N, C-alpha and C positions, 0 to 999 in steps of 0.2 A: 504493500500500500504506500509506504513512504517513498519507495523507489519510483512509483508511478507519479506521485505528487511532485517530486523533485524533477522528474523528466518533463512533465507537462509545464511546470513553472519555467524551467530553463528554455523549453521550446517556445513558450509564449514570449519570453524576454528576447530571444533570438529573432523571432518574427517581427517584433516591434522595432528592434534595432535595424533589422534588414530593410524595413520600409523607409526609415530615415536615410539609410545608406543608399538606397535606390534613388531617392529624390536627389541626393547630392550627386550621384553618378550621372543622372540625366542632365543636371545643370552643367557638370564638367564636360560631358560629351558634347552638349550643344556649344560649349565654349570653344571647341575645336574648329567650328565653322569659321572660315577666313574673313567674312565680312559682316559688319553690323547691318541691321535693317535700316532702310532709309527713313528719314523723318521729315515731315512737312513743316515748314515754317510759315506763319501767317504773313501775308503780303503787307498787311497793315500793322504798324507798331502799336500794341495796346498800351494803355496807360498803366504804369507800374508803380507799386509801392514795395520798397525793400524794407523788410522788418528784421531788425537785429536785436535779439535779446542780449543783455550785457550785465553780468554780475562781477563787479570789481575788475574791470578790463581796462584800466587806465593806461597800461603799458602797450596795448595793442589797438585800441579802438580808433585812434586818430588815423593810423596808417590804413586800417581797413576801410574807414569811411572815405578817405581821399582816393583810394583805388576804385571804389564803387562810384563815387560822385561824378567823376569825369566822364562816365558813360551814361549818365542820366540826362533827361531833358527837363525843361521847365514844367512840363505836365506830369512829371514823376514825383514821387515822394520818397524820402529817406528817413525812416523812423527808428530811433534807438529807444528801447525800453530799459532804463537803468533800474535794474531789479534788485532791491534790498542791498544797494551798494553802500560801502563805508569808505570809499575813496573818491577820486575826482572824475570818475567816468562820465557823469552827467555834464559837468562843466566842459570837459574836453570835447565831448560829442557836440554840444551846442556851439562851441567855438569853431568846430570843423564844418558847421553849416547844416547839421542834421536837426530834424525835429526830435525833441526829447520828451519822453513820458517817464516821470519818476514814479516808481512803484515801491512802496514801503509797507510790506505786509509779511513780517517774519513768520507768521503762523501758516502762510501758504507759500512755502519755498519750493522752487523748481522751475525749470525752463518752460514747462507747459503753461503755468500760470502767467508767466511773462508774455508768452505768445498770445494767450487769450486776451490779456489786457491790451496788447497792441492791436488786435483785431477789433476790439470794441472801440478803441480810440479812432481807428480808421473808418469806422462805420459812418461817421458824419459826412465824409466825402470819399466814398470808396473808389479804389482803382478797378481796372478790369482784371488785372493779374497781380497777385502778391507773391513776392519771392522772399524766402526765409534764408538768411545767412548768419552763421555764428560770428561773434565778434573777433575770434582769433583765427578766422579762415581767410584765405586768399582765393578769389574766384578768377577763372581764366579771363583774359581780355575780351570785352564785349559779351561776357558770359551771361550777365543779367538780361540783356536784350534778347540774346539768342534763346535762352531758356524761357523767357516770357513769350516770345513769338511761337515757340514750339508748343507751349502750354495752351496758348490761345487757339492754335490750329487743331490740337488734339481735344480741346475742351475736357481735359482730364488732369488730375494731379500728376506732376512729373517729379522724378528724383534724378538729379544729375550724379555724376561719378564723385563720390565722397572719398577723398584720399587722405590718409594720415601717414606721416613719415617721421622717422626719428630726428632729433636735433643733430645736425652734422658735427657739433662740438662735443657730443656725448661720447665718453670713452668706450662704452659697451652698448651700442645701439640694440634695441630689442628686435632683432631680425625675425625671430619666430613669430612675435606678435605682429610685425609688419606683414609677414607672409599670410598669417591668418586673416588680417584685415583685407588684404588684396583678394583673398578667396571669398570672403563674406560680402565685400562691397563692390567688387568688380567682376570676378569670374562667375559667381552664381547669378547675380542680376543680369549680366550680359548674356548668359546662357538662356535665361527665361525670355529676355527680349528677343533673342534670335528665334525663339519658338512662338513668338507673338503672345507671351503670357505676361501678366502684371507682376509687380514686385512691391517691396515695402518702401515706405518713407523712412529716411535715415537721419533726420534731424536738421541737417544743414544742406543747402543746395536744393531746396524744395521749391516748387512753383505750384500755385493753386489758382484756378479761376475764382474770382470773388464770390460767385454764386454758390460755391461749395465751402466757403469759410464759415465754420461753426465754432465759435469760441468755447462752448460748453464741452466739446469733444477734446479740447486741449487742457482745460482747467481741471485736471484729475489728480495731479500729483504722482502719476505713474512713473516708475523708474525709467521706462522706455516710452516716453510720451509720443515720440515720433512714430514708432511702429503701431502703437495703440491708435493714434489718429488715422493712420493709413488704413488699418484694418477696419475701423469703424466706417470710413468712407467707402471701402470696398463692399462692405455688407449693404450699404445704402445704394450701391450701384455705381460708385465712382472709383473704380480700382486704379491705384497709382501705376504709372509706367516708368520704366528706366530709360533715361536719356543720357547716353555717354558722350554726347557732343560737347558738353560743358563739364568742367571739373572744379571742385573746391578742394583746397589743400590746407592741412593744419598739422601740428606737431603732436606726437605722443607726449604724455607728461614726463618731465625730466626725473622726478623723484620716483624711486621704486615703490614707495608706499602709495603715492597717488595713482601710479599705474595699476597696482593691485586693487585699490578701491574702485577705480573706474571699471576694471574687468569684472569685479564682483557685482557692481551695480548692473552692468549689461547682462550678466548671466542670470541674476535673480529676476531682472525685468523680463528676460526672454522666457524663463520658465513660468513666470506669472502669466504671461500672455498665452503660453501653451495651455495652461489650466483654464483661463477665462475665454479664450477665443477659438481654440482648435475645435471644440465641439460645435460652436456656432458656425464656423466656416464650413465644416462638413455638412451640417444640417442645411444651411442655405444653398450650398453648392449642389448638393444632391437634389434638393427640392426644386431649384431653378434650372438644374442641369447646366450649371455654370462652371466650365472647366477652369476659368480664371480663379474663382474662389477655392476650388479644389487644389489648384496649383499653389496658392498662398498657404493653404492648410498643410500641404506636403512640405513646403519650405519651412514653415513654422515648426514642424515636427523634427527638423534637423537641429540637434544641439550644437553649441559652439564647437569648432573643429577640434580643439584640443580635447574636449570632453568626449566627443564622438570617437576619437582615436583611443582614449583611455578605456571607454566602455567596451569597444571591440576587443581589446587585449584582455580586459578583466573577464569578459564573458568566455573567452577561450580558456583562460585559466580555471574558471569555475566549472566549465563543462569537462575539462580534463580531469579535475578533481572528482567530479561526479562519475566519470568513467572508471577511475581507480576505486572509488568507494563503493559504488553499487553496480558497476559493470555495464551501465547504459552508454552506448556509443552514439546514439542518435543525436543528442544535444551537441556533442563535440563535432559531429559531421556538419550540422547546420551552422554552428559557430565558425567552423573553418571556412565554409562557403561564404559566410558573411564577411569574414576577414579578407578573403580574396576579392570579394566584391568591393570592399572599401579601399583596397590597395589600388584599384584602377583609377577612381577619381582623384585619390591623393597623388598618385604619380602624374596624372594629367595636370593637376593643379600646379605641381612643382615645375613641370615642363613649361607650362604656359606663363606662369607668373611668379616663379620662385627660384629659377636657376641662378639669378644674380644675387640672391639672398642666402640660400641654404646650402652650406657646404659642411665639411667635417667639423669645423669649430662650432657651428650652430647645432649640429646633431649632438655634440657633447652637452649642450645646454638643455636638451630635451627633458632629462629627469627633473631639473629645477623647474622647468615650465610645467611639467606634469604635477609637481607638488603644489604649485600655485593654483592650478585648475582644481585639484582635488580639495584644497582648503576652501575654495569658494563653494564647491559642491557640498562639502560636509556642513559648512555654515548654513547653507540652504536647507539641507536635510534635517538639521537640528532646529529649524524654525527661526533662525536668526534673520531679522528684518533689516535689510539695507536701506538707508535713507538716501534721498537725492543729494548729491554732493558734487560741486564743480571741481574738476581735477585741475590742479595747477600745471601749466605748460610753460614752455620756454618763452622768454620775452623777446627772443630774436624774431626777425621777420622770416616768413616761410620761404624756403628756397624751392627752386624747381627740381624735378626729379627726372632721371633719364629712363625710368621704367615705362615700358610700352607693352600693353596687353597684345599678345599675338593672336 
């Protein structure tokens, strides 16, 4: 009896993990296609509002505003929400020529609340398209206009390529984290775009038709308010699309502690969305026969890359122990197949967007990276609640990178 229970439990776990691995494999396989789909740009330039949430960003805000402002017209608006700031962010933003909304509500902390306040402020004289940019990001030249034109033509939420790179002055750059970022924010959404499928909103580099701006969907305090917002829009029938023609770039946090906190927040937020939105996406996708919602559900079922790798290895070890202890070989065979299945998209991801990052030195850092991932997973399993927290990043300006997705 015990042997049957263990066998069925491990078999169920293997099947669930296999579904997540298959979704990852489909995205990686689609990433092999040599060309991105073509995107239509509106022939008419829509009126644009650029909304920038800023919490203690006095080091970066002026440079960010000046880079954006030179590409705006007199019909556009540039709004900074100085959110619970204790520095000179608001004064610097005003001096740089931006409209400034000062928000001082410590009980409602988080970027989602700042974005909601900005939308309510803009409602008095709304634009046609709103573009969301973080205060520490650099957007590609003319990126705001191109993204807004594409959004107007698609009449749908768009997410551009959100790129994060290490500080070039950092002695030990987090190359494994950069590789995981490329997979999550470039390879996987690009694969879905090539299949004509929607993807998630990622927080910065987002564009939205004003008719779809709903502040209450942002004012939630969720750890991953961007994905939450995008999934709610998708369920309402406005699924976001990936637009790689524009890129925003920012830095990883310099401090290891800040990097760990940021990763923990993302992981906890992701699993929170799996719990709250995966059943809803499956229900609405099946009821409406909407392949886009089902694709979003499949992507949401994929855990962070490091955790997915750890889960595959752990499952093989457990199934091997099961074979030794009770003699059942079926779970081990299924786990081995799943491990082989996982190896394909991982190797594909390395070939497409990791060869310049991952070598022997980075492979030696894998155990340390695994420990960091497991700590976050254990904290989540123990019921530890992570709060929204802005991660400190480099004060230097963002440099360009030579990485190009193949």
